[in-house]
C-alpha positions, 0 to 999 in steps of 0.5 A: 936593683937586685940581680934578678931584676935586669933579666925579662921575667923568666930568664934569670940565669938561676932558671937553668938549674932550678930546670935541671934540678926538676929534671933529677927530682923527676928521673929519680924514681928509684930514690924516691919516697914511697909515701902517699897521702891517705889518712887511713888506719894501719894495716892488719898484720895478717893482710900485709903478709898476704899482700907482701907474699902476693907482691914477693911472687911477682917481684920474682918474675919481674923485668930487671929493665926500666918501665911501668907497674900496676899494682891490682886489688882484689877486685880487679881495680888498679890501686897504684901506677908507678915507674922505675928505672927497673921494675925488679928493683924498685917493687922489692921495697914493698916486700918489707913493708914493716919499713914503709909508712902505714900508708905504703903498708895499707896499698901493700895489703890490698894488693892481690897481683901485678901488671908490668910494662917493659919501655926503653927508658925511664923516660919513657917509663915517666910518661907512660906512667902519667898516661895510664894514671890519666886513664885509670884514675887509681886510688893511690895515685893521689896527686892524679896526673892529666893533660897538665902533667904533660908539659908542651913547646908552643910557637904562638901564632896570634901576633906577627912575631910569633913566640915560643912558650912552654905550655900546660893544660887545654890547648886555647892559644893559636899556634902549634904545640910539640910535645908531649916532653918527659918533664919541665926540665927537658922543656927548658933545655929544649927551649934554650936550645931552640933560642940558641938556634932559632933566635925567637923570643919568649916575652910577652905580648905586652912587654914585646909592646912596650920595648924601646931597645932590645933586651939582654936576650938579644945581647947574648944572642938569644933573641933576634930583636924583632920587637925594635925592628933588629930583625925584619918580620918577614926575615924572622918568619923565616926562622920561625918556619925553621924552629916549626920544621925541626919540631916536627921532624924535619932536623936534617934538611934544617942542619944542612941548610945552616952548614952551607950558609955556615960555609958560605960565610967562612968562604967569604970571611965572615967568621963572626957570623959563621961562628954565629951559624956554629953555635946554632947547629951545636945548640940543635944537637942539644934538644931532647929526642922524642920519646916512642912511648907516645907516637908522633906520627900515628894518631890511633891504632891497635897494635897486636903481637903474638908469642907463643912458649910451652904450647902457651900463646900470649897476645899482647895489644897496645891501644893508641889514641890520640897520640899517647899510649892508653895502655896494654892488655895480655891475652891468653887464648886456648888454643891447640899447641899445634896450630901456628901463631898466624892462625890463633892472631887470626881468630882471636882478631875475629873475636876481639872486635866483634863487639868492640869499634876498630881504630883507622889502624891495626898493626899485627906482628904475623900476616893472617889469611882473613885480614883482607875480609876483616878489613872490609868487615870494619870499614863498613861497620866504622864508615871509613877505611881500616887498615890492617898489615904487618909493618916492616920498618919505621915507628910502626915496626918499632910500635910492634916489636915493644908489644912483642918484647912485652909479650914474651915478658907476659908469657913467662910470667904466666907460665911461671904462676902457673907453675906455683898454682899448680904447687899449691893445688898439690899441696891443698891436695895433700892437706885435705886428702883428695885422691887425684889432682884438683883442676877445680876448687868452689869456695862458698860464703854468705853475705847478710844482715840480720838476714836482709838481702841475704845472698850466697855466693861461689868463687872458682880457682883452678891452674890459673887462678881464680876464674871469674867468669865462673863466680856465681851470686844466689840470691836467697829465695826461701819464704819460711827461712828463719832471718839470719840462719846462716845453715839453712841458707848454706843449704838452699844455695848448695842444694840449687847450685848441686841440683842443677849439676846433677840434672846437667852433668858436665858440659865442659869440653875435654881438657878444658875447665871443668864444671865439677869440683874436686874440692869444696870449700865452706867458710864457717865451722861445723854447723856449715860443714855438717848442713853441706854434707847433708845436701851432698849426700841428699842429692848422691853427689860423690867423688867431691871432697868437702872441707869446712874453715872455721876462723881462729880464736880472736879471728886470728889469720893462721890459727884456722881449724879445719873440719874434712869427713872422716878426720878430727878437726885440724890446723895446718903449720902457720908456715903451709903453702896450703894455708896460705892458699886457703886464706886466699880462696877465703878472702876471695869468696867473703870479698865477692859475697860482701861486694855483692850484697852491698850493691843489692843493698845499695839497689834497695836504698835507691829503689822508687815506689814509681818503679813499682807501676806499671808503664811507668819508664824512666822518662815519665818517672822524670817527668813526674819528679821534676813536677812533683819533686818527690815520690810522696808528693807524687804519691798526694797528688790529685788525679787533676795535678797528675793529668796536668804533668808534661809527658802524662796523658789522662790514661797514665795519670789515672794508672799512677793515682789509683796505684797510690790509692787502691785499698791497702796502700797508703 
């Protein structure tokens, strides 16, 4: 008989070694290979350089401590969620993409921004990473982690002698679940300590029922032997209660009780019993502590923390649901620097919950004047009481402190990024000869396929980066426009944009983001530039600098030619920060135009003739398609057959029949 055969299933001595190795692998974040199993072509050098440069900008102000980072693509999508013992050290690896595998390089090339969340420890980062991957489902997190990523300890109560098991997946078994734990290794170590402390069985029910004598676990004092009556079931139930109390957080009372029993045994000269109790007390101290990233006492809550620096405010919001951290977001409300943090947070909360449901608990970093009225409104809307307040101690206070720490770091990064953006706008001002500071840049691009589904797109940038709520699309409407005429499309887009601006004038509040651009950049060569100049002259637009960017030879990034009125065509130095900034602006305009065009084309592909029939809504459309199978079959159907369709009366059936059988309709 082999050595492993002498032990119950899963209890071989090698189990602890395997568990330790598993724990070490899971927590070795900085040394883990950056490999992602996606079969994609290599990244283009220009895109790779832009992605690495974008990451470098965030790396400069990244936290040194442990936490989670998110890599964000051009459309705001989360590409990847990763954990790190040191965020700054971890993402430094992405700055040198030439050392990375092809798949990682693809991810770097698509990265445009990053988001950081700091945690107290790497184990917390591990749990938070799993939560965020589950919620966000990033493209480059190939092994998507769901509930099975969280190992739990289960005291299974479906048997007279409850057993202790490690559990993953759906909670189909009857019992008490404790967790989640940071790793499988942590669970194994905790279960071993619980076995020594409370002597609970871990064997399966079938193994339990077929025992005629105690197993090896009883001999090594890891089980109290309920299977063969070594302990009465009532006494065993007391051990189960003690284990449940300990895992529920009532560890001090358990330790005191065991210490009292040990003292009694020692006084009675029962040294063997006292030694066993001593070992049980020692085992309890080995059990892993709770992880604060997932609160144990708060089922659902929103946590708000506000901070102020250099006249700027940041509100960090953490969302907790089902005892899990479901992510966070930093908001930067525009407010007068003379206002206090309480006033800004007060106004922010009212706007935040204007169209959002509130959880049962809202935790704040500052007392706000309108907490009482807001609580009444939200409670009335939800149909149950909602509590709003500032915690003073305990786990709730810890959550607010964590949110405040992240708010300060987010605002520091925002201020640093704003300073970098100001430098880029200044470089752009010098490169294109703008005679005043640039606050608003508009970039235009067109997208179509052989002239079909043609659209024009405008993206906007300013001191805070891209201003996506200012983006606009223009469906090309001119009936006499030659399909594929890029010049005519550009003229139509600019005419509609600036004719409206000239009619309305500057409507933005003083100090707010302006309506009128300081610089217009056209994605195209001399032809597009001349077309745009004609439009601006015809409309009488003044005080706006116009530039056009033509792709370089062989479409190489870095060799673009620029057209500006009053100057000969020119190129910028490959190392000029203004060139890099213009490339980013152009790529964003191209991305936005292509995405909008594809969405419109997709709608055209799935368009159904039934959509054009007046009086046929989604319900009747489903009824017709369910009965006849396709729109073509509906078109061929007779009036009598249409009248038999469930949900259609005679008048509606006649309407459908006439639509397909009018003169000129196939």
